[in-house]
C-alpha positions, 0 to 999 in steps of 0.5 A: 036529857042526853041519854033521853035523846040518844035513846030516841035517836037509836029508835029510829032505823038509819035509812038512805036517804035519811028520813029523820036526823038528830043533830046536837049543837053547843048553844054557847059556842054558837050564839048567833044560832041560839039567838035565831031560835030564841034559845034561853036555856038548855037543853032546848029541842027544835024540830024542823021539816024542810027547813021549817020549824015545827015545834020547840021544847025548852027544858029537861022534861023527858016526856015533852021531848019524847012526845014532840019527836014522836008526834012529828017523826012517828014512833021509832022501832029500831033498837040499834045504837045509832044514837046522837052524833057528838056535838059539832065542833066550832071554829070562830071566824075573826068577826065572831070574835070581835066585841060587840058594836055599841048600840046607843039607841037601844030603848026597847026589850026587843033590841036588847040582844044586840046592846053593849054599853058605850064609853060614856056609860056610868062609872064601873066597879073594879073588875074581879078577876083570877088575881083577885082574892085568891083563896084555896077554899073555892066555896068560900071564895064563891060565897063571897063573890056572890055578895060582892054587890047587892046585884052581881052578874056572872057573865061571859066578857064584860058589860062593855064587851059581852062574849055571848048573846045571852050576856049581852042581853041580860046586861041590856035588861039590867041597864033598862031597868036602871039597875046597878050591879057588879060583874065577874067575867068568868072567862078570865078564871076557870075556877070560878067558871066551873065552880059556879056551875056546881055552886048555883046548880045551874049549868050555863052562863050568865048567872044573876044574883040579887041580895046574895041569893040566886036568881037564875039565868036569862030565861028566869030573869025574863020570867021574873020580869014578866010576872012582876015588872018591878022585880028589880025595884029594890036594886034600882039606882038610876033612871030607867035606861041609865043602869050600869055597873055599880061604883065602888062605894055601892058595892057590898062588902064581901061576906066572911065565912066562919070555919 
């Protein structure tokens, strides 16, 4: 998709003042902006004019992206190499680096993006980290991790202190549905963080597994619930609104792999 956008950008002549400007942002590094545009998957295209959003395109369908750009900006005719600028660097403020505040009044899906569990939430499973189960074979390790609990969440941060809006939202959804789950903080282990992208064939986090099978990211989880509100029924272990991290006895044993 980067190549598609670079090709589109290079087809529009550079003018002064500019009439068409392409800007690329890192969605994970700018969670507040991502949430404001309801970004749940990347790539995600936003077309604006005079500060107003004209159209959004989610996903990697090159034809949809091209059609959207040409519909609002016209067809470009420049064959130069202007291209997209590099992703903007982000410097986080001290406020942005603070853990999310607990929202004890969260009961509806519309408020879940601000949800973070409190100290009185159900007992948690022991968090897995880079010191747990060190193995030379990354693939075997990941196969064990995805089956470490009936529902396994690979997220940025922990359920009590999510480090991105997407992770915070999916934690809220699992709690709202009464799901008990295990989790892995991918920020604590670069091997798992980079390995899961290939293992799941999914480039972003959070990633959710159920029964050892990959479900998807936040957008896929939302789609599954829209088509089937009882999607998580087999994994419910608490009253709705009281889900949380699985207790140790609710965890499934890591799978063993035969050489």
